[in-house]
DRENDO-173417 format. One record per residue (C-alpha): x, y negated, z negated. Coordinates in steps of 0.02 Angstrom, whole numbers, plus 50000, padded with zeros to 5 digits. Example, Ala and Ser with C-alpha at 12.3 -4.5 7.8 and 13.67 -1.06 7.14 Angstrom:
<pts>
506155022549610506845005349643
</pts>
This chain:
<pts>
522565119150549520845119250634520015124650470520935110250379520315097450507518525103650488518655102750298519315084650308517895079650427516545086850312517355078550161517355061350248515545063850297515045067750118515855051650057514995041650195513285048450147513575045049963513915026850004512275024050098511035012450007509385019249940507865013350036506565002349957504905010449917503405006450028501685004449955500855015850081500685034450056500265048350175500275039250341499865050050492500995057050628502175044850712502555044150896504045038850996503805022251083504515020851258504895003051309505154988951186504984973351297503474963751356502544972751491503464989051461502435005051476502215016251322502565034551323502205045251171503065061651120503135069450950504785066950861505605076050721506945062450696508365074750668510165069050648511615080650688513445080850634514875086950741514645104250662512835104650720512085102950547510875089350497511555074450397510345074250256510335062250106508985056849984508845044749837507625042849691506755026349714505635027849563505905030049416507645023149397509055031149298508965026749114507175021049122506005024348975504385032049032502655034448955500985040349022500815044249205502145037149323502535038749505504015049349554504595043849727506015049949839506715039749981507545048050133509225039850168509615050250321508945065450408507165072350410506805085050273505395097450295505045097850109505635091249941505585101249780505315091349619506095098849462506105093749277507555100149175507915113049307506125119749328505195116349490503555107949454502915104549632503415103849815502965090049940502975094550125502615077550200503375059950194503295049350094503905062049964503105057649798502035063749657501275058949489502325063349338501285065649176502545062049040501235066648908501625084748949503465082048904504295080648736504925063348690506775061548731507905063048881507465073349036508315076449201507235073349356507945082249504507315082049687508015094049818507675090650003507765104550131508255101050312508685110750465509875125650465509895127350279510515109750243510025103050067510205086749978509885083049793509525067049695509505066849505509095053949372509015055449183507565046449100506905044948922505105049548881504345039548739502455041848721502275034348550500905021248561501575003248565500984991448433499344983748489499464965948546498264953148473496654952148571496544936448675495074924748642493704931148761493024919248888491164914948878490084928048957489494923749133487754916949143486474929049216485884925749391485374933349558486994939649638487324942449822487784960349876489614965149870490504978649965491684987949847492965001949849494735006549807496465011149859496645028549784498375035249749499095052849743498895054649556497125061549566497335076049690499095075949756498735067649923498085050049954496385047550033495925046650174497185059950226496375071350097494715065850023494895076449863495595061349773494135050749821492955064349758493785063349590493745044249586491895043349631491455056549500492385046249369491495029849411489815038149447489535028949610490015031149793491185018049867490625007250012492455003650064494105013150065495805005350098497385013750163499065007850228499985010250391501555001850457502035000250640503385013250632504495025450536506325021450575507225035850487508425036050576507615032750746505975023450764504375033250791502755023150800501115026950710499655027150828497855021850802497215031850650495585037850723495415053450612495595044750441494495030350497493155042550553493305052450389492925036350293491455031950404490695049050390490625046750197489605031050223491005018850182491805005050284493675008050327494964995050277496634997550367498094987650294499224986850449500984979450442502264974350573503694983450491504495000650479504755012550335505815014650232505284996950193506504982650164506434963750165507804964450298507224973450455508114965450607507044975250730505414969450651505594950750638504084939950675504994933650831504974951650897503124951750886502924934550963504124938651107503074953551161504354966951114502944977451040501534972751162501434990051238501204997951069499984984851007498964985751171498825004851155498315003350974496974989951014496324999751164496045015051054495225004350921494004998451051493685016051113493285022050938491965008950937491465007150754491734991350652493174991250526494224979050428496024976050483497034967850343498544963150441500224957950361499454954050192500244943450052501194933250182501434918950058502474929749942504324933749970504314952949956503834958550132504854957050294503494946850378503704932250254504384916950338505774914950211506594931950239507184943350377507714929050489505914922850507505634904350535504244892350481502714893250595503104910850654501844919750545500364910750625501124912950801501364931850773499584934050699498824924850850499854934950970499244951350901497444945250886497484939351068497984956651127496504964351037495354951151110496044954051285495644972851280493904969551205494204976951031492874966150953492454979450824494044974650729493674962750586495234952450540495604949650356496874936250310497404941050136498694930650044499334933449865498754922449725499774906349729501214904849611502694892849586503724894349743502444902949854502234897250033500834884450051499264893350112498834880650243500464883550335500124901950359498244901450394497974906450579496354896550596494494900550587494484907050766495754920650718495054926050549493404934750507493634936550319494864928550200495574938250055496604937649896497734949649804498214947849622498614958149467498594956049278500364961849236500154958049050501714962548954502094978749045503974980949033504094985949216503524967849262503334957749105502284942449113500834936749003499054942748986497864933449101495994935349128495254937549302494754919249307496464913249248497214922649391496004919649530495014903349502496284890849569496734899749731494924904949760494354887149746495654881349872495234894450001493384893449988493284874949954494434867450087495494879750185494134891850252492464887150173491434895950306492264913050279491764926850158493184932550044493824950150003494824954749851496084966049939497044972249788496664969649602497054978849442497614976949262498894984449147498544991548973499964981448898499604964848810497714966248786496184976548817496144983748995494364989648972493774972448919494734964649068493834976249191492154973449110492384954549121492974955149303491494965649367490264954549275491064938049323491284940949510489444941949556488964928349433490304915049467491194918949629489824918449765491104919149911491834935549850490844948249952492044963049949493164970449813494534983849820495244990649656497074996449669496945013749588498735018549612500385019249513501645007349591503395002249537503115007349357501454998049338499965007049256498595000849375497465016049387495835016949292496395033749227497665026449102496335026548971494545032848947494035015148899494605007849066493775021549166492145019449068492165000549084492335001549271491005014949286489765004549184490144988049273490054995149449488275001049418487694983049440486584983549595487584969249670488944982249709488404991849862488435010649882488915021550031487565017150155488655012250303489015027750409487825020650541488495002950533488314996250710488794980750804490534973350798490644961050655490474965850472489454952050392489054949650209487334956550163485964946450082
</pts>
């Protein structure tokens, strides 16, 4: 009878795990070690201990479950795509990635992901299988069947090119990238091998490098990510300026995160954590960009005022609250970047989420040319078709005294010439957009979109040629002093 009861208990647990929803993918890769946060109310003291975030069943074994977040079952794939695994429960020590039963690589650190080169596979169906390994021999597997089709799509008609920008004397522009795992297996700055490859491809050293870090990892209990001194220092030692995209959320990411509403930030629930982070930023002492809660006018992140129980006016209040903590501890080396998405029909009005000139050092903009990529079909748009209107609003009336950073930008290959798009962008920015004084290319596969330069030789060559313009600055900033990062020239 005892054995029968144990069997029933395990069977019920298996059904419960199978019913758990798959987590949404988060744009960041390779964030550093998380810490437990002791105290979650205003004025509470913070204690930090390392956490393995293990979950146990009545039998003493870990409850482990995973799901494939990208690609999706039945999806048709071509070129290089991201293969991403979300952890539903438990804390696996490693995940093995297999194609048609053969292991192709192993990932030992969350987030568990890799770059799948479908050009190495025959066209047709393939089974992608991921096996996670937890404590005491516990395993969990997630499988999807996809179809590989690498036959070249029929070329779309070339759009009528815009007139070439008029030559002129351009102001200097900091430039860099967000580099994904597809170049070397681990995202910079956690491992700089990928940045080495990127710089070799474009034949120039970056003057900026962006990476992402959320407040916490809540899988299943919340551990908080501390101030990333080591990656920031690694970037600085290469002569580049660090850009940290820091978000008031947990991973796995979702638009609904009840413990990470804007009201939680405003109320002081995370003051101890934020104060510790700010104090360590001050102690590090070098200037860097902090791109906090970006794309706040869109509806896809949990800090948007239209989701997650957030209310109008709370974004500005939360921003100012966090900024005030950094000011109070004297972390003046932090340069605040307010970076909305390009405006679109239904986006939140920019003026309602702008914290004010006293709380912003640089403005920013994110925007992509999705073209006709089937993962996110739209229409082919040039850089100016995408950026001109929102750029004019920010630099003309909302924040005319602030320099502007392009925080994320890239183009697909579908619907036009990616190489021509990149060439036009790099020529047009210094000639026609004088307030753009920093540019970060998003060289990373994301949700099925082919953003990296490496999707074609033409795109890589076009970027390499365009970035040689002396307006785009090299890596001369390891000794950057002071507190505020100002445009040069």
